[in-house]
N, C-alpha and C positions, 0 to 999 in steps of 0.2 A: 373527190375525194380526201377522205379525212384518217386518221391514224386507224387502225384494226383495234385498238384496247377503248374507243372512246364509241363504239357502235351500238353494242347493249342497252339498253333503256335505262334509266336508275329511280332511284325514289328522289323527288326532290325537297329540296329541305327551305322554308316559306325566306321569305329576307324578313331582314328585322325593321319591324315598323312600329314599336313601342319602347322607350323606354327601357333597359335592362343593366343588371349588376352580376356580375361574378368573379371568381377572385382572379382571375387569369382569361385576357382577352390573347387569343392568336391569329393574327391575321395573314392568310394565306392561308386555301386547303387542298394541296400538296402534300409530295408522301413527308416533307417535313414538318409541317404545321400540324397533318394527322397526327405522326408519329408522337411529339411533341405534345398534341391535347391529350392521348389516349394516356403515356404512360402518366402526365399530371391527374388524369381522374381517381387510376388507381391507387395516386399517394394519397387521394382523398381528396383534392381539388377540386370547385365547378368551375367547370372551363364552357367559353362560346370560341366559332370557330366563325370567321368575315370572313368569307368569299365573292368578291367581285362576280365571279361567273357562275360555276359549279364546279363540286370536288372535283379533284384531279384535272380541271380540262386545261388546264395550262402545260409546265413541261412536261410534268409528271405524266401525262395521257402521250406524249408527244418524242417520244424516244426510242430505241431500240429494245428496250423492259429488260434488260440484264443486271443482276445486282453480284458484281465481281468484285475483287481486290485486286485482280489481275488487270489494267486497265492502260491499254497501249504500252507508253513510257513513261509511265508518269513520277516512277519511283528515283533513275535515272534523271529524271526534269528537278525532281523537291532536293534531290542531294547534289546538285550542284546549283540551286539556286537557297537552301536553308540546310544543306546537313544533312548527316547520317539519323541522328535524332529527331529532326522534324518527320523522315519518312518512315520511322519505326512508329510515329505516333499516328503517322495517317495510315500507315499497313495495319498497324493493332484494331483503332477504328475503324477501316474497310471490312477488316474478315470480323469483327463483330457484328458490322451494318449486315452480313452475307445472313447471318445466324440469328438475327433478330426478326432479321423478312420472315424470317420460315418459322421464330415462333411464334410470332403475331399473326402468320397470314394462314390463310387457310392449305391445312397439308395436303391434300387434294392436285391444291393447284401448283405445287413448287416442285419442279422441276432441278434434280441433280446435274449438273454438267460438268465437263472440262470447259476452261477456258484460256483462253489462246492469244500470244501478241504474237506475229506469225512478219516475217520478210521476202520478198520476192527478188532482191536485187542485193548488191554487197557492200550499198553503205544499209541497208534496210538491217542484214547478216550483223553488222559492226552495232547499231542500236539495239538489237534484241538482245545479244551478247552483253550489252554493259545493263541493259534491262533486268536480265539473268542476276548479275552479281548485286545490284543496286537492291533488288527484292528478297535476293537472299541474306542478304545485311539486314536489312529493314525485319526478317522476320518471316517471310513468307517461305515457305513449299515451295519453290519453282522448279521447274524442270524440264529442261530444254527437249523438245519432240521434233519429230518429222513433221509432225500436220499432212497425212498422207489422204484426208477426204477430200480436199480441197481438190479440183480439176486444172490444177496449174502447178507450175514448178514453184516450189516452196524454198529459199535456200535455207532460211533459220526460221523455227520458231520456240517462244516459251511455252510455257504449260502449269496451270494452276488449278488442281482437280476440285469437286467437292463445290462448285460455285451455283448459280442458281439463274434458271431463266421462269419468267414468270409474267402473269398479267399487272403492272403497277398500278392499273385503273379499279380494276378487283379488287387488288389487295387495299389501295387508298379505300376505298368504299365501302369494305369491311370493315376497315377501322372506323370510318362514320360510322357505323352501325353500330360498336360499340362504345362510343361515344354518347351518341343522343338519348338523350333521358336520364334521368339521376339529379335533374338539378343541372347538365350540362348541354348544349344548345352549339346549332349547325345555321347557320345563318348563310344562306345561297343568295346572290345577286345584290350583296349588298355591299357596295365600293366604302370604304374607309377614307376619306377625305381630310380630315386636321387629326392631331393630338396633340391633347394638354398634358403634362404629366404633373403629378400632385399623389396626393393621397385621399381619395385615387385617384387612377389617371381617368381623363373622359375620351373617349373617340366618337367625335363628331362623323358621320355616314351619309350617306345620303337616303336615308330613311327614320333611323332617328339618332339618339345618343349613349352608347353603349359603355359603360363606368365599368371600370376592374383595376383591382390591386398591381397588377403587374399587365406589362403587354409585351407579346411575342412579335416580333415580323420578322414572317417568311412566306414573303411573297415575291419570291426569286430576286428580282434587282427591288431593294427596299425605297420602300417610299420615305416620304422625308427625308431632307436635304441634310440634318442637324448632320449628321456623322458625315459627311460628304464622299458616301459610297460611290457612287457615280461617278468619283475619280480614279475609283484605286481599282474597276471594275472596266474590263474588254466584252463587249456584246459582239456574239460572234452567232451564227447562226448556220445552221446544218441541213440534209436535205434523208428523206426516207422513200422506199420504194419498197411495197411486198411484192411477189411474186408467185404466182400457180405456176407448180415445175411439174414436167412428167418423167419425175422420178424421184427417188428419194434426196431431201435437204440434207446438207450439211449437219451435225448434230452439235458443232462446239460452239460457243461464246468467242470469235474471233474478231482480229482487229490487226490494220496493219501496222507495223513499226514507223512508217516512212509515209511521203507523199508520191499518190492522191490518197490519203484517209478512208478505206474501205471497213466498216464494221459489218458482220454477218453474222445472221442466224436462223433457226428455224422457227415454225411458226405452225406444225402439222403439215401438211403437206407444201407450204407458204416459203418461198427464202426471201428473209429481209435485208434489204442493203441500203448502207445508210453511208454519208459523207457528204463530199463538196462543201464543205465548210468555206463563210466568211466574213468580213466583217460584217453588222449587220449596217444598211444603207450604201453599199459599197454593189452592191450589185448590176449589172449592166445589162442593157435587152441584149448584146451578145452571150449571154453567159444562161446554159441549159441546162443547171444543175438535177432537173427531175431524169434528159433524155443521158446524160451522163450515165446516170448513176443502171438507166435500163437499158442504155448501152453496155454497156459490164457486164449486169446479169444476162444478158443474150448470147456475149460473148462466148459465157464458161457454161450456162446452165440451157438445159431446152425450156422454154418457156411457154406455158400452154395461154397464161393469161396476164398483166399485169393487175393486180388486183387492188387497190391502195397509195396514195401518194400523201406524203402528208414533209410536216416542217417541225423545226425547234429552235428556240433559241437558249446560246448558254453563257452564260457569264464566267471570264474568265480574273479573279485577281492578279497584280501587276507583279505581285510575289510567289505567283504561282503555291497557291495553300488559302485550303478555306478560312471563311470567316465564321465563326460561329460565339457567342457571351454577348456582354453585355453592349447595349446599342453605343454607348460613347465609354470611357475609361469611367468616369464620376458615376454611371448609370448604375442605376440601384432598381428600378422598377423597367428597366427595358430593356429587348435580350432582339436580338439580331443571328438568321442566320441566310449564308449566301454564297457567293461564288464558288459550288462546286464543279467546277472544268468543265464538262463537259458528264459527270458522275453523279448525278444530283438523286438516281435512285439507293446504290451506300450511303451515299454524301450526306441525305436529307435524313436518313435513316439515323446514322451516326450523331448528325444534331440534334435527332427528335432523343437520341438517349443522356445526349452532353447538359442539352440545355431544361430536361427534366431532370436533373442530377443540380445543376445551377440554381434552380429555382426552389428545389427542396434540401439547400444548404449542404449538400451532399458533395465530398469528394470526387474529381474527375480525371485520371491523370491526361487526359487529352486537353485540360480547358486552358494551361498557361500556352500552350504551340499552338492553338487554333482560334486565341485571343485577337478580339479586329483589334486591339489597341495593341499588338507586336511592330518591334522594329525590325524592318528586313533593308538595313543600307544598301546588298545588293541588286534591289529591286529598284534604286530611286531612280537611276537613269531609263527606265522605262516607265515608270511611271510618269516622269517628265514629258518623254516623248507621248504618251497617251495624251498628255491633256496641249500638249504643243499641237497634237494632228486637231484632237480638238477647234480648239481655236484658229484651226486653221478653213477646217468646213465652216468653219461659223461666221470667217470671213468671205471665201472664197463662193461661196453657194450665191452669198450676196449680191456679187459683180456679174455674177455666170448669165448670159442672156436667155431670155425666154424660147420655150421650146415650142409655140405656137403663139399666130396671133388672130386667129379665125377658127373659132371651136368644131364651126360647122363643119372642118375637115377631117377632124379626130374622127375613125373608124372606133365601132362598136369594140369593147375589150382593152382598150391605148387609154395610155394616161400624156397628159401636158403639161408645163408649166405655162401660166399668161402672167405679165404686170400687167399693175394697176398703180402707176405711180410709183411709190415706193414699194407696194406689196409686193409680196408673190400668192399664189391661186394656183392648188394645185387642180387639175380637174381631168376626171373620170368619165369616159363614157362606158357605162354599162351595156349591154350583148342585147337587151329592148332601146337603144336609143336616148336612155335616158341621160344627162350630166348631175355627178357631182362631183360638187365646187368646195371645199375645203382649204382655211388658211395655210402655208407651209411653213406655218411660226411655230414650234415643236412649244406645248405649253409647260414641259420643262424648265427650259433655260434659255429659250428663244431662238437653237437651233432651224433651220431648212430642212424638211424633212424632204426623203427622196420616194421616188417611185419602185417599188419592189414589183414587176412584171411574172413572174416567177409566184408570186401569193397576192398579188393585187390588192399591196398592202401601200400604207405612205411608211417610212421605217428614217429613224432618227438619227445620223451618222456620226452623231455625236456622244451620247448616251444609249441609244437603244431601244427607246421607247417607237413606239409603234402601233399604226391605227389603223380603221377599218378606211376605205373609201369615203365612206361618209362620217369619218373623224371620231368613232369609237374608238377606248383608249384599250390595245390588247395586251401592251406588254408597257410597265415601268422603267422608267423610277417615274411618267408622267403621272398624273391622276386625273389629267380633264381632260376631255376632249378635245379635237383642232375645233376652230369656231367654224359653222360651216355658212360657207357664201352662197347667195342667190343663183342661179345658172345664167349666162348672161345669152342664154340659145338654146337648141337640139344640137346633135352632133349624129352623127354618122347617115 
């Protein structure tokens, strides 16, 4: 099953097959890239969007579809890590993003709803009280609430009115329809492989070369390592289920203040429940994220049917603040947006507004705080730990034993690691009994990938790259697939 927002058919955009030239090239066709592109077109630029898959097929299409400035306990987190002024910038940008989604979207598809951060125990209640204080100090009209619509005891809740539930895929495709034509273009199924900065910049893709005066990278995990963003971003996965209820679902956009995270919203007669986050590459065979979410839903609501299961990857900067601006401090032609901390619909939208202003030479009050070149000394211990952990994975996975010696013993739907000298091969047996064998060496920086049983993928624990069982790139920063190896024999 996939995200319900990705189910409707969409207009196909042809891949790049011939050299082309534009004022601006945007790499990544999610909400951040498409918002940037549409705003730049409205200012008179010719813009091309390059998307490795389809518009909105990545993180934009796999989430809870909330646009809200109240985001769990983010303001108390930002205040603690970067201070009150940074929290005020984030609040202003997020509130502006909610209104920008309403302005750019289809009015009939925008649903105004209250957003809640709630607690179910005493420690969570303290976190909610701190968040109310931090959010108010940041400038948001947040109030305390009883949140009586949930079918279990709530010990405390914060509420922010007039937030948005919407279809993020429909919204982003709507933006795409506004962009296409008039000297602008969208190239789907086109992967950007190399960039040469200059006047103009040259982007080598798997189809043809595209040139542009300026380039914006909104690929979720930034491609190209020149900014070392992979060293500053922690990759985390989360899971969602949708269930059709036998009663009216709750109307609010709710999320817990403590662990385990439970993010809730309704979609028609369905309840959407998300949570069970973990570091990418760290899911074990004992973990059952979808089962836990389903059990939570069944415990509290009369479930008629589980209709959808999906997952998403999020990038969290080590200083707990998004990065939007010049790719490098010296960059005048290359820009980036990343690290939206699990709130990419609002973050991607305010990133689009900020990037459009920067490329148009206009002042923006959020630019300094969101600049990727900022210094955050308080986050340096976390930054060091993140990279020491990646180094530990790089070494430890190479000395760990193989999990199988005879792949004929593999059962359909399972995977194993086999050793061939110093090399490791990841082997997956599909439900038809066919083997899929790939090198386990991640094509980003050479860490060894691990099998994700819940999603049938190979995931890198170092920097979050993900691949299909056939080696195709699903998530960056990797841009090249895992090398395919010949299957030694059949399985099952």
